[in-house]
C-alpha positions as CSV (number, residue, x, y, z in Angstrom):
1,M,-158.9,-75.0,-73.1
2,N,-159.9,-74.1,-76.7
3,E,-161.5,-76.5,-79.0
4,I,-163.1,-76.1,-82.5
5,V,-166.6,-77.5,-82.4
6,N,-168.7,-77.2,-85.6
7,G,-166.5,-74.4,-86.8
8,I,-166.8,-72.5,-83.5
9,N,-163.9,-71.8,-81.2
10,V,-165.2,-73.0,-77.8
11,K,-163.3,-72.0,-74.6
12,Y,-163.8,-74.0,-71.4
13,D,-162.0,-75.2,-68.4
14,R,-161.9,-79.0,-68.0
15,S,-161.4,-78.6,-64.3
16,E,-165.0,-77.3,-64.1
17,G,-166.5,-80.8,-64.1
18,I,-169.2,-82.4,-62.0
19,N,-167.9,-80.9,-58.8
20,R,-168.0,-77.3,-60.0
21,K,-169.4,-75.0,-57.3
22,K,-171.7,-72.1,-58.4
23,N,-170.9,-68.7,-57.1
24,K,-173.8,-66.8,-55.5
25,W,-173.9,-63.3,-57.1
26,K,-174.8,-60.2,-55.0
27,L,-174.9,-56.5,-56.0
28,T,-172.3,-54.9,-53.9
29,D,-172.3,-51.2,-53.0
30,S,-169.2,-50.6,-55.1
31,M,-170.7,-52.4,-58.1
32,S,-173.9,-50.4,-57.7
33,E,-172.0,-47.2,-57.6
34,R,-170.0,-48.2,-60.7
35,I,-173.2,-49.0,-62.6
36,K,-174.7,-45.6,-61.6
37,E,-171.6,-43.8,-62.7
38,M,-171.8,-45.5,-66.1
39,A,-175.5,-44.6,-66.3
40,R,-174.8,-40.9,-65.5
41,S,-171.9,-40.9,-68.1
42,D,-174.1,-42.5,-70.7
43,A,-176.9,-40.1,-70.0
44,Q,-174.6,-37.2,-70.7
45,K,-173.7,-38.7,-74.0
46,S,-177.3,-39.6,-74.8
47,V,-176.4,-43.2,-75.0
48,Y,-178.5,-45.9,-73.2
49,M,-176.6,-48.8,-71.9
50,G,-173.3,-48.2,-73.7
51,E,-170.6,-50.7,-74.5
52,A,-168.8,-50.5,-71.1
53,Y,-172.1,-51.3,-69.3
54,H,-172.7,-54.3,-71.6
55,N,-169.2,-55.6,-71.0
56,L,-169.7,-55.2,-67.2
57,V,-173.0,-57.1,-67.3
58,R,-171.4,-60.0,-69.4
59,N,-168.5,-60.2,-67.0
60,E,-170.8,-60.3,-63.9
61,A,-173.2,-62.8,-65.5
62,S,-170.2,-65.1,-66.4
63,K,-169.6,-65.5,-62.6
64,V,-172.8,-67.5,-62.2
65,A,-173.0,-69.0,-65.7
66,P,-172.8,-72.7,-66.3
67,N,-169.9,-74.1,-68.2
68,R,-171.6,-73.9,-71.6
69,G,-168.3,-74.4,-73.5
70,A,-167.7,-77.8,-72.0
71,A,-171.4,-78.8,-72.5
72,I,-171.2,-77.9,-76.1
73,A,-167.9,-79.8,-76.6
74,Q,-169.2,-82.9,-74.9
75,A,-172.6,-82.8,-76.5
76,T,-171.1,-82.3,-80.0
77,R,-168.9,-85.3,-79.5
78,L,-171.9,-87.4,-78.6
79,M,-174.0,-86.1,-81.5
80,N,-171.1,-86.8,-83.9
81,Q,-171.1,-90.5,-83.0
82,S,-172.6,-93.0,-85.5
83,A,-176.4,-93.6,-85.4
84,A,-175.8,-97.1,-84.1
85,Q,-173.5,-95.8,-81.2
86,R,-176.1,-93.1,-80.4
87,A,-178.8,-95.7,-80.3
88,R,-176.7,-97.9,-77.9
89,N,-176.0,-94.9,-75.7
90,A,-179.7,-93.9,-75.7
91,K,-180.6,-97.5,-74.5
92,I,-178.0,-97.4,-71.8
93,V,-179.2,-93.9,-70.7
94,Q,-182.8,-95.2,-70.6
95,E,-181.8,-98.2,-68.5
96,A,-179.4,-96.4,-66.2
97,G,-181.1,-93.0,-66.0
98,D,-180.0,-89.4,-66.5
99,K,-177.1,-89.7,-64.0
100,W,-175.3,-92.0,-66.4
101,L,-175.4,-89.3,-69.1
102,C,-174.1,-86.7,-66.6
103,M,-171.2,-89.0,-65.8
104,L,-170.6,-89.7,-69.5
105,M,-170.4,-85.9,-70.2
106,G,-168.4,-85.3,-67.1
107,L,-170.7,-82.4,-66.3
108,P,-173.6,-81.8,-63.9
109,Y,-176.0,-81.3,-66.8
110,K,-178.7,-83.5,-68.4
111,A,-179.0,-83.7,-72.2
112,K,-181.7,-84.8,-74.5
113,F,-180.8,-85.7,-78.1
114,E,-183.2,-85.9,-81.0
115,D,-182.5,-87.3,-84.5
116,G,-184.4,-85.6,-87.2
117,P,-184.3,-85.2,-91.0
118,L,-181.6,-82.6,-90.9
119,G,-179.4,-84.3,-88.3
120,T,-179.2,-84.6,-84.5
121,G,-180.5,-81.9,-82.2
122,A,-179.8,-81.4,-78.5
123,H,-181.2,-79.8,-75.4
124,I,-178.9,-79.3,-72.4
125,F,-180.4,-78.7,-69.0
126,D,-178.7,-77.4,-65.8
127,E,-178.8,-78.8,-62.3
128,N,-182.2,-77.1,-61.8
129,G,-183.7,-78.6,-64.9
130,D,-183.7,-75.3,-66.8
131,E,-182.6,-75.5,-70.4
132,I,-179.3,-73.6,-70.9
133,L,-178.5,-74.7,-74.5
134,T,-180.3,-75.8,-77.6
135,Y,-178.8,-77.2,-80.8
136,T,-180.6,-77.5,-84.1
137,P,-178.7,-78.5,-87.2
138,N,-180.0,-75.7,-89.3
139,V,-179.3,-72.9,-86.7
140,G,-176.5,-74.3,-84.5
141,W,-176.1,-73.6,-80.7
142,H,-178.5,-71.2,-79.0
143,Q,-177.9,-70.1,-75.4
144,R,-180.6,-69.6,-72.8
145,S,-180.1,-67.7,-69.6
146,T,-180.3,-69.5,-66.3
147,K,-182.3,-68.1,-63.4
148,E,-179.1,-66.9,-61.8
149,E,-177.9,-65.1,-64.9
150,Q,-181.3,-63.5,-65.3
151,E,-181.1,-62.3,-61.7
152,V,-177.8,-60.6,-62.5
153,F,-179.2,-59.0,-65.7
154,D,-182.4,-57.8,-64.0
155,T,-180.6,-56.4,-60.9
156,M,-178.0,-54.5,-62.9
157,R,-180.6,-53.3,-65.4
158,A,-182.8,-51.9,-62.7
159,T,-179.9,-50.1,-61.0
160,Y,-178.8,-48.6,-64.4
161,Y,-182.3,-47.6,-65.4
162,E,-183.0,-45.7,-62.3
163,A,-179.6,-43.8,-62.4
164,F,-179.9,-43.1,-66.1
165,H,-183.4,-41.6,-65.8
166,E,-182.4,-39.6,-62.7
167,A,-179.5,-38.1,-64.7
168,R,-181.7,-37.3,-67.7
169,K,-184.3,-35.7,-65.4
170,S,-181.6,-33.6,-63.7
171,S,-180.2,-32.7,-67.1
172,A,-183.6,-31.7,-68.4
173,S,-184.4,-29.5,-65.5
174,E,-181.0,-27.7,-65.9
175,E,-181.8,-27.1,-69.5
176,N,-185.2,-25.7,-68.6
177,T,-183.6,-23.4,-66.0
178,L,-181.1,-22.1,-68.6
179,G,-183.8,-21.9,-71.2
180,N,-185.7,-19.3,-69.1
181,F,-182.8,-16.9,-69.1
182,D,-183.9,-13.6,-70.6
183,A,-181.0,-11.8,-72.3
184,K,-182.8,-8.5,-72.6
185,A,-181.2,-5.8,-70.5
């Protein structure tokens, strides 16, 4: 589903509600080989972590990412309520606990809203209590990586780094060998 929230086109799937199951990501042999091939190709072009690699990383990280689009849409709806309605909701949440807010949002996330001189800000936390989104009126939405996403980034980066440097090392030693060629006859 697409929705315009604060001038941003937000894509999310409403079916990914409270019962959404997280995928466990693992670096497969075929994915490892694909990353290494990209690294070797990039090394030949003298490009570090080219566009194809970044696209692959984003795609893999999205497999373990929380549904930020739905969280943004629901949090924005709550923030756009009148101050009186937000105060009533805050009182209900205090009395009933965070679970009520999770049910209100229809997502497995907790949210903390703050009214300030520039407007309402928000902090969205995942099931583990890690902050995944922050909203400030003067900046907008800012995404933070989950532990699962960071694991994907780190694993893929390490695989790429090793293959890239091996390819550069190999290329440098080939150049040195060719550079020692004496053309005198």
